[in-house]
C-alpha positions in Angstrom: -9.4 15.0 -22.9 -10.4 11.3 -23.0 -9.9 11.3 -26.7 -6.4 12.9 -26.4 -5.4 10.4 -23.7 -6.6 7.5 -25.9 -4.7 8.6 -28.9 -1.5 9.2 -26.9 -1.9 5.8 -25.3 -2.4 4.1 -28.7 0.7 5.9 -30.0 2.7 4.8 -27.0 1.6 1.2 -27.5 2.6 1.2 -31.1 6.0 2.8 -30.4 6.7 0.2 -27.7 5.8 -2.6 -30.1 8.2 -1.2 -32.7 10.9 -0.7 -30.1 10.5 -4.3 -28.8 10.8 -5.7 -32.4 13.9 -3.6 -33.1 15.8 -4.3 -29.9 14.9 -7.9 -29.1 13.0 -9.7 -31.8 15.0 -8.9 -34.9 18.5 -9.2 -33.4 17.7 -12.7 -32.0 16.2 -13.9 -35.3 13.0 -14.9 -33.5 9.8 -16.0 -35.3 6.5 -14.4 -34.6 3.0 -14.2 -36.1 0.9 -11.5 -37.5 2.0 -8.9 -40.0 5.5 -8.7 -38.6 5.9 -12.5 -39.2 4.8 -12.1 -42.8 7.3 -9.2 -43.2 10.1 -11.3 -41.9 9.4 -14.0 -44.5 9.1 -11.5 -47.3 12.3 -9.8 -46.1 14.2 -13.1 -46.2 12.9 -14.1 -49.7 13.2 -10.7 -51.4 15.3 -8.5 -49.1 12.3 -6.1 -49.1 12.3 -3.6 -46.1 10.3 -4.9 -43.1 8.8 -1.5 -42.2 7.9 -0.8 -45.8 6.1 -4.1 -46.2 4.2 -3.6 -42.9 3.1 -0.2 -44.0 1.9 -1.4 -47.4 0.2 -4.5 -45.9 -1.5 -2.4 -43.2 -2.9 0.1 -45.7 -4.3 -2.8 -47.8 -5.9 -4.4 -44.7 -7.2 -1.0 -43.6 -9.0 -0.6 -47.0 -10.3 -4.2 -46.7 -11.6 -3.3 -43.2 -13.2 -0.1 -44.4 -15.2 -1.8 -47.2 -16.1 -5.0 -45.3 -16.4 -3.8 -41.7 -17.4 -0.2 -42.0 -16.0 3.3 -41.1 -16.2 2.9 -37.4 -13.8 -0.1 -37.4 -11.5 1.6 -39.8 -11.2 4.6 -37.5 -10.0 2.4 -34.7 -7.2 1.0 -36.8 -6.1 4.2 -38.5 -3.4 5.2 -36.0 -1.9 1.8 -35.7 -1.9 1.3 -39.5 0.7 4.0 -40.0 2.3 4.6 -36.6 3.8 1.1 -36.1 5.6 0.8 -39.5 6.8 4.5 -39.3 8.1 3.9 -35.7 9.9 0.8 -36.9 11.5 2.7 -39.7 12.5 5.6 -37.5 14.0 3.3 -34.9 15.9 1.4 -37.6 17.5 4.6 -38.8 18.2 5.9 -35.3 19.6 2.7 -33.8 21.1 1.2 -37.0 22.9 -2.0 -36.2 22.9 -1.4 -32.4 22.4 -4.6 -30.4 21.3 -4.5 -26.8 21.9 -8.2 -26.1 22.6 -11.3 -28.1 21.2 -13.7 -25.5 18.3 -15.4 -27.2 16.6 -16.3 -23.9 16.7 -12.6 -22.8 15.4 -11.5 -26.2 12.6 -14.0 -26.0 11.5 -12.9 -22.5 11.7 -9.2 -23.3 10.0 -9.6 -26.7 7.1 -11.4 -25.0 6.8 -8.8 -22.3 7.1 -5.8 -24.7 4.7 -7.1 -27.3 2.2 -8.2 -24.7 2.2 -4.8 -22.9 2.1 -2.9 -26.2 -0.9 -4.9 -27.5 -2.6 -4.6 -24.2 -2.3 -0.8 -24.2 -3.6 -0.5 -27.7 -6.6 -2.9 -27.1 -7.5 -1.5 -23.7 -8.1 1.9 -25.2 -10.5 0.6 -27.8 -8.1 0.5 -30.8 -7.0 -2.3 -33.1 -3.5 -3.1 -34.2 -4.7 -3.6 -37.8 -2.8 -5.8 -40.2 -3.6 -9.5 -39.6 -6.3 -8.7 -37.1 -8.6 -7.7 -39.9 -8.9 -10.9 -42.1 -10.3 -13.0 -39.3 -13.0 -10.4 -38.7 -13.8 -10.3 -42.4 -14.1 -14.1 -42.5 -16.3 -14.1 -39.5 -18.7 -11.6 -41.2 -18.7 -13.1 -44.6 -18.3 -16.9 -44.0 -19.2 -17.1 -40.2 -15.8 -18.6 -39.4 -15.0 -18.0 -35.7 -12.3 -15.4 -35.2 -10.1 -17.6 -32.9 -10.1 -20.5 -35.5 -9.0 -18.3 -38.4 -6.6 -16.3 -36.4 -4.8 -19.5 -35.1 -4.8 -20.9 -38.6 -3.2 -17.7 -40.0 -0.6 -17.7 -37.2 0.4 -21.3 -37.8 0.9 -20.7 -41.5 3.0 -17.6 -40.8 5.1 -19.4 -38.3 5.6 -22.4 -40.6 6.7 -20.0 -43.4 9.5 -18.8 -41.1 10.5 -22.3 -40.2 11.9 -22.6 -43.7 14.8 -20.3 -43.0 15.1 -20.3 -39.2 17.0 -22.8 -37.0 14.8 -25.2 -35.1 16.0 -23.6 -31.8 14.6 -20.2 -32.9 11.3 -21.8 -33.8 11.0 -23.2 -30.3 11.9 -19.9 -28.7 9.3 -18.3 -31.0 6.7 -20.6 -29.5 7.8 -19.5 -26.0 7.6 -15.9 -27.2 4.0 -16.4 -28.4 3.0 -18.0 -25.1 4.6 -15.1 -23.1 3.0 -12.3 -24.9 -0.4 -14.1 -24.8 -0.2 -14.4 -21.1 1.0 -10.8 -20.7 -1.8 -9.6 -22.9 -4.4 -11.5 -20.8 -3.0 -9.9 -17.7 -3.2 -6.5 -19.3 -6.8 -7.0 -20.2 -7.6 -7.8 -16.6 -5.3 -5.1 -15.1 -7.0 -2.6 -12.9 -7.5 -1.5 -9.3 -7.6 -5.0 -7.7 -9.9 -5.3 -4.7 -11.3 -7.9 -2.4 -14.9 -9.0 -2.3 -16.3 -10.2 1.0 -19.6 -12.1 1.4 -20.9 -12.7 4.9 -23.8 -14.9 6.0 -24.7 -14.3 9.7 -27.6 -14.1 12.1 -26.2 -10.7 13.0 -26.1 -9.3 9.4 -27.6 -5.9 10.5 -24.8 -5.4 13.0 -22.1 -6.4 10.5 -23.6 -4.1 7.9 -23.6 -1.1 10.3 -20.0 -1.9 11.4 -18.7 -2.0 7.8 -20.5 1.2 6.9 -19.3 3.2 10.0 -16.0 1.7 10.9 -14.6 0.7 7.5 -16.4 3.3 5.5 -17.3 1.0 2.7 -20.6 0.4 0.9 -22.7 -2.6 1.6 -25.3 -4.6 -0.4 -27.7 -7.0 1.3 -28.6 -10.0 -0.8 -31.6 -12.3 -0.2 -30.2 -15.8 0.4 -31.7 -19.0 1.7 -30.0 -21.9 3.5 -29.8 -25.0 1.4 -30.8 -27.5 4.1 -33.5 -25.9 6.2 -34.6 -23.3 3.6 -34.4 -20.6 6.2 -34.0 -16.9 5.0 -30.4 -15.9 5.4 -29.4 -12.3 4.4 -26.0 -12.1 2.8 -23.8 -9.0 3.3 -21.8 -8.1 0.2 -19.0 -5.5 0.3 -15.9 -4.7 -1.8 -12.9 -3.5 0.2 -9.3 -2.8 -0.4 -6.8 -5.6 0.1 -5.3 -3.8 3.2 -8.7 -3.5 4.8 -9.3 -7.3 4.8 -7.6 -8.1 8.2 -9.6 -5.3 9.8 -12.9 -6.5 8.3 -12.1 -10.1 9.4 -11.5 -9.0 13.0 -14.6 -6.9 13.0 -16.8 -9.7 11.8 -15.3 -12.2 14.1 -15.9 -9.9 17.1 -19.6 -9.5 16.2 -20.3 -13.1 15.2 -17.5 -15.7 15.6 -19.8 -18.3 13.9 -20.4 -16.2 10.7 -19.8 -17.8 7.3 -17.5 -15.6 5.2 -16.4 -15.9 1.6 -13.4 -13.9 0.5 -12.4 -13.6 -3.2 -10.1 -11.4 -5.3 -11.7 -9.2 -8.0 -9.4 -7.8 -10.8 -11.1 -4.5 -11.2 -13.8 -2.4 -9.6 -15.5 0.7 -11.1 -18.2 3.0 -9.7 -18.9 5.2 -6.8 -16.4 4.9 -4.0 -13.7 3.4 -6.3 -13.3 5.0 -9.7 -15.6 7.8 -8.6 -15.5 9.8 -5.4 -17.6 8.8 -2.5 -21.0 10.6 -2.1 -22.4 10.7 1.4 -26.1 11.1 2.1 
């Protein structure tokens, strides 16, 4: 079941990527990096189909990844290698010359959102988008060049190649596009069941622990801490609660020990018993 869900999610991510490119990126003449950016340059110079070039290029990169990075890596890129260009071709035939909007600002915003979400879905489920993701990994393995360095270098070259036939305004919007989908992708990587972490230092730590366990029904961990000035032992109560439970916990702790020291912080994702797994009472 997990495998089926992963495959369907990767398929959804690739289809969303193709839909975003068809509806927003291509009509506005925006520039972008990666395989799509190369395809745009080739299409301008030779009138070669964008989806056909992406398919051929992805297959070549898949073969490169197979021989240089192994079977396991090739397996994670197999779906994206074929699905993205095929989805792009299918949408091109279904939608034809249909244009949703000609507003370049709207196209930039929705291109960034769509690409960021699509890439986030694919990467979160352990797959790779293939194409230009592979050369930086090969260079890291063979020449020990950091992936981030080679990836940025490739993207700069791809963007510059499109600057030859795009207006300066489109180039600037393309930079905004890259910034948007990078931010969205980062958010997607951290997306999860956000919770609140509470740390309490108090002379009544036992009472606070019991109150959280019984009245809030949340797990508690006791950490061994020490005061920095007098070096006195000072147990710290650690608990992860839902965001809505925070006011109740604050009132509870204040009623037990008004002088307690409490640290509240936001955590992006929590997994384990009581959150991603059902509670187990003993």
